[in-house]
Every structure is written in structure tokens, then in C-alpha cells.
C-alpha positions as CSV (number, residue, x, y, z in Angstrom):
1,X,4.0,28.0,7.3
2,X,1.0,27.5,5.3
3,X,-0.9,24.4,4.4
4,X,-4.1,23.6,1.9
5,X,-7.5,23.5,3.5
6,X,-7.6,19.4,2.6
7,X,-4.5,19.2,4.3
8,X,-6.0,21.1,7.1
9,X,-9.3,19.1,7.6
10,X,-7.1,16.4,7.5
11,X,-5.1,17.7,10.9
12,X,-8.4,18.2,12.3
13,X,-9.7,15.2,11.6
14,X,-6.3,13.5,13.3
15,X,-6.6,15.6,16.3
16,X,-10.3,14.4,16.7
17,X,-9.6,10.7,16.5
18,X,-6.6,10.9,18.7
19,X,-8.6,12.7,21.2
20,X,-11.5,10.0,20.9
21,X,-9.2,7.0,21.0
22,X,-8.5,6.8,25.0
23,X,-12.9,6.7,25.7
24,X,-13.8,5.2,23.0
25,X,-11.4,2.4,23.6
26,X,-12.5,2.0,27.3
27,X,-15.8,1.4,26.2
28,X,-14.8,-1.1,23.8
29,X,-13.1,-2.6,26.7
30,X,-15.8,-2.2,29.1
31,X,-18.6,-3.9,26.9
32,X,-16.0,-6.8,26.2
33,X,-15.3,-6.9,30.5
34,X,-19.2,-6.9,30.9
35,X,-19.8,-10.0,28.3
36,X,-17.9,-12.0,30.3
37,X,-18.3,-11.1,33.9
38,X,-21.1,-12.5,35.9
39,X,-20.6,-11.0,39.7
40,X,-23.4,-8.5,39.8
41,X,-20.9,-6.4,41.8
42,X,-18.4,-6.2,39.2
43,X,-20.8,-5.9,36.6
44,X,-22.3,-2.7,38.2
45,X,-18.9,-1.4,37.9
46,X,-18.5,-2.1,34.7
47,X,-21.9,-0.4,33.4
48,X,-20.6,2.6,35.6
49,X,-17.1,2.7,34.1
50,X,-19.2,2.5,30.4
51,X,-21.3,5.3,31.6
52,X,-18.1,7.5,32.7
53,X,-16.6,6.5,28.9
54,X,-19.7,7.4,26.6
55,X,-20.0,10.8,28.4
56,X,-16.6,11.2,28.2
57,X,-17.0,10.4,24.7
58,X,-19.9,12.9,24.2
59,X,-18.4,15.9,25.8
60,X,-15.4,15.9,23.7
61,X,-18.0,15.3,20.0
62,X,-19.7,18.5,21.6
63,X,-15.9,20.5,22.4
64,X,-14.6,19.5,18.9
65,X,-18.3,20.4,17.6
66,X,-18.0,23.9,18.7
67,X,-14.5,24.5,18.3
68,X,-13.9,23.3,14.7
69,X,-16.9,22.6,13.4
70,X,-19.9,24.4,12.1
71,X,-22.1,24.2,15.1
72,X,-24.5,27.2,16.4
73,X,-26.3,27.2,13.1
74,X,-26.1,30.1,10.1
75,X,-26.5,32.9,12.7
76,X,-23.3,35.1,13.2
77,X,-23.4,34.7,17.1
78,X,-23.4,31.4,19.5
79,X,-24.9,31.7,23.2
80,X,-21.7,31.9,25.1
81,X,-23.4,29.5,27.3
82,X,-22.6,27.0,24.9
83,X,-18.9,27.6,25.0
84,X,-18.8,27.8,28.8
85,X,-20.5,24.1,28.6
86,X,-18.3,22.7,26.0
87,X,-15.2,23.7,28.4
88,X,-16.3,22.6,31.5
89,X,-17.8,19.4,29.5
90,X,-13.7,18.7,28.0
91,X,-12.6,19.2,31.2
92,X,-14.7,19.9,34.7
93,X,-15.8,16.1,34.8
94,X,-11.7,14.9,35.8
95,X,-11.7,18.0,38.2
96,X,-8.0,17.6,37.1
97,X,-8.9,21.6,36.0
98,X,-11.2,24.1,37.4
99,X,-12.9,26.9,35.1
100,X,-12.3,30.7,35.8
101,X,-15.1,32.2,33.7
102,X,-15.1,35.5,32.8
103,X,-17.2,36.6,30.2
104,X,-20.8,39.1,30.2
105,X,-21.6,38.7,26.7
106,X,-24.3,36.9,26.4
107,X,-23.2,36.0,22.8
108,X,-20.1,36.6,20.8
109,X,-19.5,36.0,17.4
110,X,-18.7,32.7,15.6
111,X,-15.0,33.4,15.0
112,X,-14.0,34.4,18.5
113,X,-16.3,31.6,20.1
114,X,-13.7,29.4,18.1
115,X,-10.5,31.5,18.9
116,X,-11.4,31.0,22.8
117,X,-12.5,27.3,22.8
118,X,-9.4,26.2,20.9
119,X,-6.9,28.7,23.1
120,X,-8.7,27.0,26.0
121,X,-7.9,23.7,25.0
122,X,-4.3,24.2,24.1
123,X,-4.3,26.1,27.8
124,X,-6.2,23.4,29.3
125,X,-4.0,20.4,28.1
126,X,-0.6,22.7,29.3
127,X,-1.6,22.0,32.8
128,X,0.1,18.9,33.0
129,X,-1.3,18.3,36.7
130,X,-4.3,19.9,36.7
131,X,-4.7,23.3,38.2
132,X,-6.8,26.8,36.8
133,X,-8.2,27.7,34.0
134,X,-9.2,31.3,33.6
135,X,-10.9,32.4,30.3
136,X,-12.5,36.3,29.3
137,X,-13.6,37.7,26.5
138,X,-15.3,40.6,25.0
139,X,-16.3,42.7,22.2
140,X,-15.8,46.4,22.4
141,X,-17.7,47.7,19.2
142,X,-16.4,45.1,15.9
143,X,-13.4,44.1,17.9
144,X,-13.2,40.8,20.1
145,X,-11.0,40.6,23.3
146,X,-10.2,37.1,24.1
147,X,-7.8,36.1,27.5
148,X,-6.9,33.2,28.4
149,X,-4.6,32.0,31.8
150,X,-3.7,28.1,32.7
151,X,-1.8,28.3,36.3
152,X,-0.8,24.9,38.0
153,X,1.8,23.3,39.6
154,X,3.3,22.5,35.6
155,X,2.8,24.0,32.9
156,X,4.0,23.0,29.5
157,X,3.3,24.6,26.3
158,X,5.2,22.7,23.5
159,X,7.4,25.1,21.0
160,X,5.6,23.5,18.2
161,X,2.2,24.9,19.6
162,X,3.7,28.1,20.6
163,X,5.2,28.7,16.9
164,X,2.1,27.6,15.2
165,X,-0.2,30.4,17.7
166,X,2.2,33.6,17.0
167,X,3.2,32.7,13.5
168,X,6.5,33.2,14.5
169,X,9.8,30.4,14.0
170,X,10.3,27.8,11.6
171,X,8.2,25.1,11.6
172,X,8.6,22.2,9.5
173,X,5.3,20.7,8.8
174,X,2.2,21.2,11.1
175,X,1.3,18.2,12.9
176,X,-2.0,17.3,14.4
177,X,-1.0,18.6,18.0
178,X,-0.4,21.6,16.5
179,X,-3.6,21.3,14.7
180,X,-5.7,23.9,17.1
181,X,-2.7,26.0,17.4
182,X,-2.7,26.9,13.8
183,X,-6.8,27.4,13.3
184,X,-6.5,29.7,16.2
185,X,-4.1,31.9,14.0
186,X,-5.3,31.6,11.0
187,X,-8.7,32.8,12.3
188,X,-7.3,36.2,14.2
189,X,-4.8,36.8,11.1
190,X,-8.6,36.7,8.9
191,X,-9.8,39.0,11.4
192,X,-6.8,41.4,10.9
193,X,-6.0,40.4,14.5
194,X,-3.0,39.6,16.9
195,X,-1.9,36.9,19.2
196,X,0.0,37.5,22.2
197,X,1.9,34.3,24.3
198,X,3.7,34.8,27.8
199,X,7.4,33.8,28.1
200,X,7.9,30.7,28.5
201,X,10.1,31.6,32.2
202,X,6.6,33.3,32.9
203,X,5.0,31.4,35.9
204,X,1.6,31.4,34.4
205,X,0.9,30.9,31.0
206,X,-1.1,33.9,29.1
207,X,-3.0,33.9,26.0
208,X,-4.1,37.1,24.4
209,X,-5.9,37.7,20.8
210,X,-7.8,40.4,19.5
211,X,-10.1,40.2,15.8
212,X,-12.1,42.0,14.1
213,X,-15.6,40.6,13.8
214,X,-18.9,41.2,12.0
């Protein structure tokens, strides 16, 4: 399934707004509580919650700026440490997901970084009860290979995401939930690459992607 650029941009914006709604809403609620609270201990707790919500909001914005936007300047590559920091910021603060970073290249092509980040986002979200998220990537000549593995007590990958990733199967319409998966499939297709997704029956979730990079 194909969608036009404007509709796709709208889907990405909707996904971003959905993910920011919770921490920004918590900021608003915390400010309202702080305005009415006079107990020093409760005010200190409110400030603590405000700090946590502000940090979560900033981390999400940094991640989506790199995964969806034009972060990284005008160069063709991005420091791989930025990608690692973005994933750690998105999942690390809650300690729900533990990250295993298996990337040795100091920098990676922008297109590959976007594929890596969005696959990590999808895999991390699939870890309903938390778990281990391993991310690996390397460039061999003009070919980039990416592997993302998710392992935990409960893994759920919606069929809509699976179909949007692989491009195999019928989808009535791409929703904001599947925007990241559609972005991955589009970038990989443009790079004349391929995506592999483990079977639903497998005990772990495994993504593999290859694409040609400049």
C-alpha cells in the first residue's frame, strides 16, 4: 500500500503527539497540583514528578527528531552514539527495557539510522512487560545490515505492524500506530534492500534489514 507524502507526514505527527500526550499531560497536572499544594513534602514530590515528566518529554522529542525528522545536520552520516543515547533515553529511564548495543561503527548513514531507530521503537513497544532489546548494525561496503532482537516474558507485535514492515499482506489503511513500520519499509525499499521478521510463534522477536547506502 502507498500513501502520499502529506498523509504520511500527518501519520508521523499523530504518532508523535500520541506519545507526548502522557508526559505533557502529567506536566500540566503537576503544575495544577503544585499551585494548590502548600505542604512542603507534597510540593517536593510534585516538583520531582514534574522533573520526571519534563525529562520524559525531552527524551521522546530527541528520539523522534532523529527517527522521524532531519536531525544530524547536512552530512550523510550520524554519530552512532546519538542513536544509542536516543534509544536509552526513550526506554532507559523506566528500566522496563534493557538495551544491548552491538554497534561498533562510530558513524552510520542517515537512512540506516532511521531504520535502526524505528525498528528499535517497534521492538521495544512489543515488549509489553519489559525485557531485553539488542540492537546491532554494521556497514560492509555500500551495504548496511541491521539486526534488532527483543526478548521478554510477553511479546506482542500487531499484525498491522508486521504487514506494514514487510509489505506483504493487505492493510485497509496505514494508521499512526504503524507509521514507524511504514517508514522503515519505505526507506528499505528505496535502498533496494529487504526486511525479515521472525514468525509469530518464535519465542523472541527478531528484525533483520539490509539496504544500500551511499
